[in-house]
C-alpha positions in Angstrom: 0.1 -0.1 -0.1 1.3 3.3 -0.9 0.5 6.5 1.6 -1.3 8.3 -1.0 -3.9 5.4 -1.0 -3.9 6.0 2.8 -4.6 9.5 2.4 -7.1 9.6 -0.1 -9.3 7.1 1.7 -8.5 8.2 5.3 -11.9 8.0 6.4 -11.9 4.2 5.9 -8.4 3.9 7.6 -9.3 5.8 10.5 -10.6 2.7 12.2 -7.8 0.5 11.6 -5.6 3.1 12.9 -7.8 3.3 15.8 -7.9 -0.3 16.2 -3.9 -0.3 16.4 -3.4 2.9 18.3 -6.3 2.8 20.6 -5.3 5.6 22.8 -5.7 8.0 19.7 -9.2 9.5 19.5 -11.5 10.0 16.9 -10.8 13.9 16.9 -7.2 13.3 17.0 -7.1 11.1 13.9 -9.6 13.5 11.8 -7.0 16.0 12.5 -4.5 13.9 11.3 -6.3 14.1 7.8 -4.3 11.0 6.5 -0.8 13.0 6.6 2.1 10.6 7.4 3.9 13.2 9.4 0.9 13.9 11.6 0.3 10.5 12.6 4.0 9.9 13.0 4.2 12.9 15.5 0.6 12.1 17.2 1.9 8.5 17.9 5.3 9.8 19.5 3.4 12.1 21.6 0.6 10.0 22.6 2.6 7.0 23.6 6.1 8.7 24.6 8.0 6.8 22.1 11.1 7.8 19.9 10.7 8.8 16.4 12.1 5.6 15.1 9.7 3.0 16.9 6.8 5.2 15.9 7.9 4.7 12.0 8.3 1.1 12.6 5.1 0.8 13.8 3.4 2.7 10.7 5.5 0.7 8.4 4.5 -2.3 10.5 0.3 -1.1 10.0 1.0 -0.4 6.5 2.5 -3.9 5.4 -0.6 -5.7 7.8 -3.1 -3.6 5.6 -1.5 -3.6 2.0 
């Protein structure tokens, strides 16, 4: 899956993102609006993890939904 597909269909992917990162609120995911860098920053902040870890989680999530 490429990120353009995610961004273009963000409303559909929001539920899958919520399953993966349950601490993220619907409002936060709406604000992300499919922007990968915004999701990365949100995961880092919400979970208190390093950028590399958040990046790996997003990559794993992308693979799982491709």
